[in-house]
C-alpha positions as CSV (number, residue, x, y, z in Angstrom):
1,X,-32.0,206.3,16.9
2,X,-28.6,204.6,18.1
3,X,-27.3,201.7,15.6
4,X,-27.7,198.5,17.0
5,X,-23.8,197.8,16.9
6,X,-23.2,201.0,18.7
7,X,-25.7,200.4,21.3
8,X,-24.0,196.9,21.8
9,X,-20.7,198.6,22.4
10,X,-22.4,201.3,24.9
11,X,-23.7,198.1,26.8
12,X,-20.4,196.4,26.4
13,X,-18.5,199.3,28.0
14,X,-21.2,199.4,30.7
15,X,-20.8,195.7,31.4
16,X,-17.3,195.9,31.8
17,X,-17.6,198.8,34.1
18,X,-20.3,197.5,36.3
19,X,-20.7,193.9,36.0
20,X,-17.1,192.5,35.3
21,X,-17.9,189.1,36.6
22,X,-20.4,188.9,33.7
23,X,-17.8,188.8,31.1
24,X,-17.7,185.6,29.6
25,X,-20.4,184.2,32.1
26,X,-23.1,183.6,29.7
27,X,-25.8,184.6,32.4
28,X,-29.1,184.7,30.9
29,X,-31.1,184.5,33.9
30,X,-32.0,188.0,35.0
31,X,-35.8,187.2,35.5
32,X,-34.6,184.8,38.4
33,X,-31.9,187.0,39.9
34,X,-29.2,189.9,38.8
35,X,-25.8,190.3,39.8
36,X,-25.2,193.5,41.9
37,X,-23.4,196.2,39.7
38,X,-20.1,197.5,41.1
39,X,-21.5,200.8,42.2
40,X,-24.4,199.1,44.5
41,X,-21.8,196.8,46.1
42,X,-19.4,199.4,46.9
43,X,-22.3,201.5,48.2
44,X,-23.4,198.4,50.3
45,X,-19.8,198.1,51.7
46,X,-19.2,201.7,52.1
47,X,-22.4,202.0,54.4
48,X,-21.4,198.7,56.2
49,X,-17.9,200.2,57.0
50,X,-19.6,203.5,58.4
51,X,-22.0,201.1,60.5
52,X,-18.7,199.4,61.8
53,X,-17.8,203.1,63.3
54,X,-21.3,203.7,64.3
55,X,-20.2,206.5,66.7
56,X,-19.4,208.4,63.5
57,X,-22.5,208.0,61.8
58,X,-25.0,211.0,61.5
59,X,-28.5,211.9,60.4
60,X,-27.5,212.0,57.1
61,X,-26.7,208.5,56.9
62,X,-30.1,207.5,57.3
63,X,-33.3,209.2,55.9
64,X,-31.7,210.7,53.3
65,X,-30.5,207.2,51.8
66,X,-34.2,206.2,51.8
67,X,-35.3,209.4,50.1
68,X,-32.9,209.0,47.4
69,X,-34.0,205.5,46.7
70,X,-37.9,206.5,46.6
71,X,-37.1,209.5,44.0
72,X,-35.1,207.1,41.7
73,X,-38.0,204.4,42.0
74,X,-40.5,207.5,41.3
75,X,-38.5,208.0,38.2
76,X,-38.4,204.8,37.1
77,X,-42.2,204.4,37.0
78,X,-43.4,207.9,36.3
79,X,-44.8,208.6,39.8
80,X,-43.8,210.8,42.5
81,X,-41.4,210.3,45.5
82,X,-44.4,210.7,48.1
83,X,-46.2,208.1,46.1
84,X,-43.5,205.4,46.8
85,X,-43.0,203.0,49.7
86,X,-39.9,200.8,50.2
87,X,-40.9,197.7,50.9
88,X,-38.9,194.3,51.0
89,X,-40.3,192.3,48.1
90,X,-43.3,192.2,45.5
91,X,-45.4,190.0,47.8
92,X,-45.3,192.7,50.6
93,X,-46.8,195.1,48.1
94,X,-49.7,193.0,46.5
95,X,-50.6,192.0,50.0
96,X,-50.5,195.9,50.8
97,X,-53.2,196.2,48.1
98,X,-55.1,193.5,48.7
99,X,-55.7,194.0,52.6
100,X,-55.7,198.1,51.9
101,X,-57.6,198.8,48.9
102,X,-61.6,199.6,49.7
103,X,-63.3,196.9,47.8
104,X,-66.7,197.6,47.8
105,X,-69.3,194.7,48.8
106,X,-70.5,192.5,45.7
107,X,-67.3,193.6,43.5
108,X,-64.9,191.1,42.3
109,X,-61.5,190.4,42.2
110,X,-60.2,189.6,38.7
111,X,-57.0,187.5,38.4
112,X,-55.3,185.5,35.1
113,X,-54.4,181.8,35.6
114,X,-50.9,181.1,35.5
115,X,-49.9,184.2,37.3
116,X,-47.0,184.0,39.4
117,X,-48.0,182.9,42.9
118,X,-46.9,186.3,44.3
119,X,-49.9,187.7,42.5
120,X,-52.2,185.0,43.7
121,X,-52.2,184.0,47.1
122,X,-52.8,187.6,48.6
123,X,-56.1,187.6,46.9
124,X,-56.9,184.0,47.7
125,X,-55.9,185.1,51.3
126,X,-58.3,188.0,51.0
127,X,-61.1,185.3,50.1
128,X,-60.6,183.6,53.2
129,X,-60.2,186.4,55.4
130,X,-63.1,188.6,54.1
131,X,-64.9,186.6,51.7
132,X,-64.1,188.6,48.8
133,X,-65.1,187.0,45.3
134,X,-62.0,186.0,43.5
135,X,-62.5,184.8,40.1
136,X,-59.4,183.4,38.1
137,X,-60.0,183.6,34.2
138,X,-58.6,181.1,32.1
139,X,-55.8,181.8,29.8
140,X,-56.0,182.2,26.0
141,X,-54.9,179.5,23.7
142,X,-51.2,180.4,24.1
143,X,-51.2,180.5,27.9
144,X,-51.1,184.3,28.2
145,X,-53.8,186.4,30.0
146,X,-56.9,186.8,28.2
147,X,-57.0,190.4,27.9
148,X,-60.3,190.6,25.8
149,X,-62.1,188.7,28.2
150,X,-60.7,190.7,31.1
151,X,-61.9,193.9,29.4
152,X,-65.4,192.3,28.9
153,X,-65.5,191.5,32.6
154,X,-64.4,194.9,33.7
155,X,-67.2,196.6,31.3
156,X,-69.5,194.6,33.3
157,X,-69.2,197.0,36.2
158,X,-68.9,194.9,39.3
159,X,-64.9,194.2,39.0
160,X,-63.2,195.8,41.9
161,X,-59.8,195.1,41.5
162,X,-57.9,194.0,38.5
163,X,-54.5,192.3,39.5
164,X,-52.0,191.4,36.7
165,X,-48.1,191.1,35.8
166,X,-46.8,193.7,33.5
167,X,-44.7,190.8,32.2
168,X,-45.5,187.3,32.6
169,X,-42.9,185.2,34.2
170,X,-42.9,182.2,31.9
171,X,-43.0,183.6,28.5
172,X,-42.3,187.1,28.8
173,X,-45.5,188.4,27.4
174,X,-46.0,192.0,27.9
175,X,-49.5,193.2,29.3
176,X,-51.3,196.2,27.7
177,X,-51.6,198.2,30.8
178,X,-52.7,201.4,29.2
179,X,-55.9,199.7,27.6
180,X,-56.3,197.8,30.8
181,X,-56.0,201.1,33.2
182,X,-58.2,203.0,30.7
183,X,-60.8,200.4,31.3
184,X,-60.5,200.2,34.9
185,X,-60.4,203.9,35.4
186,X,-63.7,204.4,33.5
187,X,-65.4,201.5,35.6
188,X,-64.2,202.6,39.2
189,X,-61.9,199.4,39.2
190,X,-58.5,199.2,40.9
191,X,-55.7,198.2,38.9
192,X,-52.6,196.5,40.5
193,X,-49.6,195.5,38.9
194,X,-46.8,193.1,39.7
195,X,-44.0,194.7,37.9
196,X,-40.8,192.7,39.2
197,X,-40.2,191.1,35.7
198,X,-40.5,194.5,33.9
199,X,-38.8,197.1,35.9
200,X,-35.2,197.5,34.5
201,X,-35.9,195.8,31.2
202,X,-38.7,197.9,29.7
203,X,-40.3,201.4,30.2
204,X,-43.5,201.5,32.7
205,X,-45.6,204.6,33.0
206,X,-48.1,204.4,36.0
207,X,-49.9,207.7,34.9
208,X,-50.3,206.6,31.1
209,X,-51.4,203.2,32.4
210,X,-53.6,204.5,35.4
211,X,-52.0,202.0,37.8
212,X,-53.4,202.3,41.2
213,X,-50.8,199.9,42.9
214,X,-47.6,198.8,41.3
215,X,-45.0,196.3,43.3
216,X,-41.5,195.0,42.6
217,X,-38.6,193.4,44.2
218,X,-35.3,194.6,43.5
219,X,-33.4,191.6,43.0
220,X,-34.0,190.9,39.5
221,X,-33.9,193.2,36.4
222,X,-33.2,195.9,38.6
223,X,-30.0,194.3,40.0
224,X,-30.4,195.5,43.6
225,X,-29.7,193.9,46.7
226,X,-32.0,190.8,48.1
227,X,-34.8,192.0,50.4
228,X,-35.1,195.3,48.7
229,X,-38.0,196.9,46.5
230,X,-40.5,199.3,46.4
231,X,-44.4,199.8,45.8
232,X,-46.1,202.7,43.7
233,X,-49.6,203.8,45.5
234,X,-51.3,206.5,43.5
235,X,-51.6,209.4,45.5
236,X,-55.3,210.0,45.5
237,X,-55.9,206.5,46.9
238,X,-53.4,206.7,49.8
239,X,-55.9,208.0,52.2
240,X,-58.3,205.5,51.4
241,X,-55.7,202.5,52.2
242,X,-55.9,202.0,56.0
243,X,-52.3,200.2,56.5
244,X,-52.8,196.6,58.3
245,X,-49.2,196.5,59.5
246,X,-48.4,199.6,61.7
247,X,-44.8,200.8,62.5
248,X,-43.9,203.5,64.9
249,X,-42.6,205.6,61.9
250,X,-45.9,205.5,60.1
251,X,-46.9,208.1,62.6
252,X,-46.6,211.8,62.3
253,X,-46.0,211.9,65.9
254,X,-42.7,210.2,65.5
255,X,-41.0,212.7,63.6
256,X,-39.7,214.3,66.2
257,X,-37.7,211.7,68.0
258,X,-37.2,213.8,71.0
259,X,-41.1,213.6,71.5
260,X,-41.8,209.9,70.6
261,X,-43.8,209.7,73.8
262,X,-46.6,212.2,72.9
263,X,-48.7,209.4,71.6
264,X,-50.9,210.6,68.6
265,X,-52.5,208.3,66.2
266,X,-52.2,210.1,62.6
267,X,-50.5,208.6,59.5
268,X,-47.5,210.3,58.0
269,X,-48.2,212.1,54.8
270,X,-47.8,209.9,51.4
271,X,-46.7,206.3,50.7
272,X,-44.3,206.2,53.6
273,X,-47.0,205.3,55.9
274,X,-46.9,201.9,54.6
275,X,-43.2,201.4,55.6
276,X,-42.8,199.6,58.7
277,X,-40.1,201.0,61.1
278,X,-36.4,200.4,60.9
279,X,-35.1,199.9,57.2
280,X,-32.2,198.0,55.9
281,X,-30.1,201.1,55.2
282,X,-27.1,199.8,53.8
283,X,-29.1,197.7,51.2
284,X,-31.3,200.7,50.2
285,X,-28.1,202.5,49.6
286,X,-27.3,199.6,47.1
287,X,-30.9,199.9,45.5
288,X,-30.5,203.7,45.1
289,X,-27.3,203.0,42.9
290,X,-28.9,200.4,41.0
291,X,-31.9,202.0,40.4
292,X,-30.0,205.3,39.0
293,X,-28.4,203.0,36.9
294,X,-31.0,201.5,35.1
295,X,-32.1,205.2,34.5
296,X,-29.0,206.3,33.1
297,X,-29.1,203.2,31.0
298,X,-32.7,203.9,30.0
299,X,-35.4,201.1,30.0
300,X,-36.4,201.8,26.4
301,X,-32.6,201.3,25.3
302,X,-32.2,198.2,27.5
303,X,-35.5,196.7,25.8
304,X,-34.1,197.3,22.5
305,X,-30.7,195.9,23.4
306,X,-32.2,192.5,24.8
307,X,-34.4,192.1,21.9
308,X,-31.7,192.4,19.5
309,X,-30.0,189.7,21.5
310,X,-33.1,187.5,21.0
311,X,-33.6,188.0,17.5
312,X,-30.6,185.7,16.0
313,X,-31.8,182.7,18.4
314,X,-35.5,183.1,17.3
315,X,-34.6,183.0,13.8
316,X,-32.2,179.8,14.3
317,X,-34.8,178.1,16.2
318,X,-37.6,178.8,13.4
319,X,-35.3,177.3,10.9
320,X,-35.1,174.0,12.8
321,X,-38.7,173.9,13.7
322,X,-38.4,174.4,17.4
323,X,-41.3,175.9,19.1
324,X,-40.8,179.3,20.7
325,X,-43.3,179.8,23.4
326,X,-42.9,183.7,23.7
327,X,-45.2,185.9,21.7
328,X,-43.4,187.2,18.7
329,X,-45.4,190.3,18.1
330,X,-43.1,193.4,19.1
331,X,-45.6,195.0,21.7
332,X,-45.5,191.8,23.4
333,X,-42.0,191.2,23.5
334,X,-39.8,191.5,26.6
335,X,-36.4,190.3,27.9
336,X,-37.8,187.0,28.9
337,X,-37.6,184.4,25.8
338,X,-38.7,180.9,26.0
339,X,-38.7,177.9,23.8
340,X,-39.7,174.3,23.9
341,X,-37.4,172.1,22.1
342,X,-38.6,168.1,21.9
343,X,-36.5,167.4,25.2
344,X,-36.5,170.8,27.2
345,X,-35.4,169.3,30.3
346,X,-32.4,167.8,28.7
347,X,-31.5,171.0,26.6
348,X,-31.7,172.8,30.0
349,X,-29.3,170.5,31.6
350,X,-27.1,170.8,28.7
351,X,-27.0,174.4,28.7
352,X,-26.2,174.4,32.4
353,X,-23.5,172.0,32.0
354,X,-22.0,174.2,29.3
355,X,-22.1,177.2,31.9
356,X,-25.2,179.1,30.6
357,X,-27.3,180.5,33.2
358,X,-31.2,179.6,32.5
359,X,-34.1,177.8,33.8
360,X,-36.5,175.4,33.1
361,X,-40.2,176.9,33.6
362,X,-43.4,175.1,32.9
363,X,-41.7,172.6,30.4
364,X,-39.9,175.4,28.5
365,X,-36.4,176.8,28.7
366,X,-36.5,180.5,29.8
367,X,-33.7,182.8,28.8
368,X,-33.7,186.2,30.0
369,X,-30.6,188.4,29.0
370,X,-30.2,191.7,30.5
371,X,-28.0,194.9,29.7
372,X,-24.8,193.2,30.5
373,X,-25.2,190.5,27.9
374,X,-23.5,190.4,24.5
375,X,-24.1,188.8,21.4
376,X,-21.8,186.0,22.2
377,X,-23.8,184.9,25.1
378,X,-26.6,184.0,23.0
379,X,-24.4,182.4,20.5
380,X,-23.2,180.1,23.0
381,X,-26.8,178.9,23.3
382,X,-27.1,178.1,19.9
383,X,-23.7,176.2,19.9
384,X,-25.1,174.0,22.6
385,X,-28.4,173.5,21.2
386,X,-26.8,172.6,18.0
387,X,-25.5,169.8,19.8
388,X,-28.7,168.6,21.5
389,X,-30.6,168.9,18.4
390,X,-28.1,166.7,16.5
391,X,-27.1,164.1,19.1
């Protein structure tokens, strides 16, 4: 195991190399959006330069770029390349699941209250469009999904789909996807995961968790370009999900560009059938670099790094009796850390004036340090809060 100080030094070197603008920035807001690493920015710019001389572009400038991105996404979640569809955001992937999963009549869709809207509205739309029965469960006393109640509901045998965020956006609470996944598989229930607040800051394994569909955008913890993302669809259910947005590249007959007018309705193999026509190749060239950077840094090491950054602040808040909203149990912790001083809005404004990147979410100050942050960024938070607390 790497010692914390050595790990911090490794991440400092990575920051200096890939995120030089973050030096001294105290940007603690990865849960909203992340900065582009230098390698991703360079890849996007290089692709756009080639585009400006489009007469020199060749086949290797197109599909291989997307294939590289799918491979990296698959490695990050523990799936295979043919189970990855490159889709522009989390909402697109969740909507794909809502409209495409074969929900049997009489079976419920189970959600938790206080989920981010991207994992709610597609299911409410399913209720409006097809009369699906959507049940939103109350949270537990701390405002987190009530997993015990969810497991009880799944065991009743009439739940067709469970949709949950791997990490809750307000508090950073981490779902026990393995427990939920085992229960879902046992009772013939599909498990759909919103992973945008997880990928890039903690390990995710779709096989171990029996996940059926997992969706994530690339612009937060993955530090990718806006409008990029990917969705994992378990191979065994791809053929059971009829795409509701159809692109010409979704068809096998379009594989040969010399014969695209030989119309034949038949889906291309794998999750690529869910992609719709022309992709933003330049941005996926950038996302591929960002995904590979996260793989090189190792999500498990990133998680250890960001938790170590939070520890002194958690202790400091505890000594002053300031409520920590985030769950302190090791298995429930993530890079999102939320706390609620007496005047949370005032504290958030003071941090903003001091140049600390943070947000106010549901009445609490939310910090979300990432691999480019160092101890002095969190120390600045304590310095500012000390002035707020003591007036």
